[in-house]
BASE-763580 format. One record per residue (C-alpha): x, y, z. Coordinates in steps of 0.25 Angstrom, whole numbers. Layout:
REM residues N
PT X Y Z;
...
This chain:
REM residues 97
PT 42 255 76;
PT 47 267 84;
PT 36 275 89;
PT 41 288 82;
PT 40 280 68;
PT 25 276 72;
PT 21 290 75;
PT 27 295 62;
PT 20 284 54;
PT 7 287 61;
PT 8 302 58;
PT 12 299 43;
PT 0 290 42;
PT -9 300 48;
PT -4 311 38;
PT -6 301 27;
PT -20 299 31;
PT -23 314 32;
PT -17 315 18;
PT -26 304 13;
PT -38 311 19;
PT -33 325 13;
PT -31 319 -1;
PT -45 312 -1;
PT -51 325 4;
PT -44 333 -7;
PT -49 323 -18;
PT -63 324 -13;
PT -62 339 -13;
PT -57 339 -27;
PT -69 330 -32;
PT -79 339 -25;
PT -73 351 -32;
PT -74 344 -45;
PT -89 341 -42;
PT -92 355 -38;
PT -86 361 -51;
PT -91 351 -61;
PT -105 347 -56;
PT -118 354 -57;
PT -123 354 -42;
PT -135 359 -35;
PT -133 370 -25;
PT -135 360 -14;
PT -125 350 -20;
PT -115 361 -22;
PT -116 366 -8;
PT -114 351 -3;
PT -102 349 -11;
PT -96 363 -7;
PT -99 359 8;
PT -91 346 5;
PT -80 353 -2;
PT -79 362 11;
PT -78 350 20;
PT -68 343 11;
PT -59 356 10;
PT -60 357 26;
PT -56 342 27;
PT -44 344 18;
PT -39 356 25;
PT -41 349 38;
PT -33 337 33;
PT -22 346 27;
PT -20 353 41;
PT -20 339 48;
PT -10 333 39;
PT -1 345 40;
PT -2 345 55;
PT 1 330 56;
PT 14 333 48;
PT 18 345 56;
PT 15 339 70;
PT 21 325 66;
PT 35 331 69;
PT 40 323 57;
PT 45 333 46;
PT 43 323 35;
PT 28 324 37;
PT 28 339 35;
PT 24 345 22;
PT 29 359 24;
PT 42 366 28;
PT 44 368 43;
PT 34 378 47;
PT 34 386 60;
PT 24 376 66;
PT 34 364 63;
PT 46 372 69;
PT 38 375 82;
PT 34 361 83;
PT 49 356 81;
PT 54 366 92;
PT 43 362 102;
PT 48 347 100;
PT 62 351 102;
PT 59 358 115;
């Protein structure tokens, strides 16, 4: 298999892995939100769940940024989820020079 194809395959696999982590994180966050709304909790338990919620929210945000960065910097437009932004135009210009 040509080197370029292998590189694209590994980028695609890395993106898939990040998307799986993001999906799991979002599911856990939704379950936690349901528990916070429905259950009667002690103040300590509520604080612990709120802390966990903040951690999951932070992780989800991190996974979203990392996934988008992988798509942008892969150099392969099929991985992009957005229209061409300034960042993509500047990267493509840098590659052309």
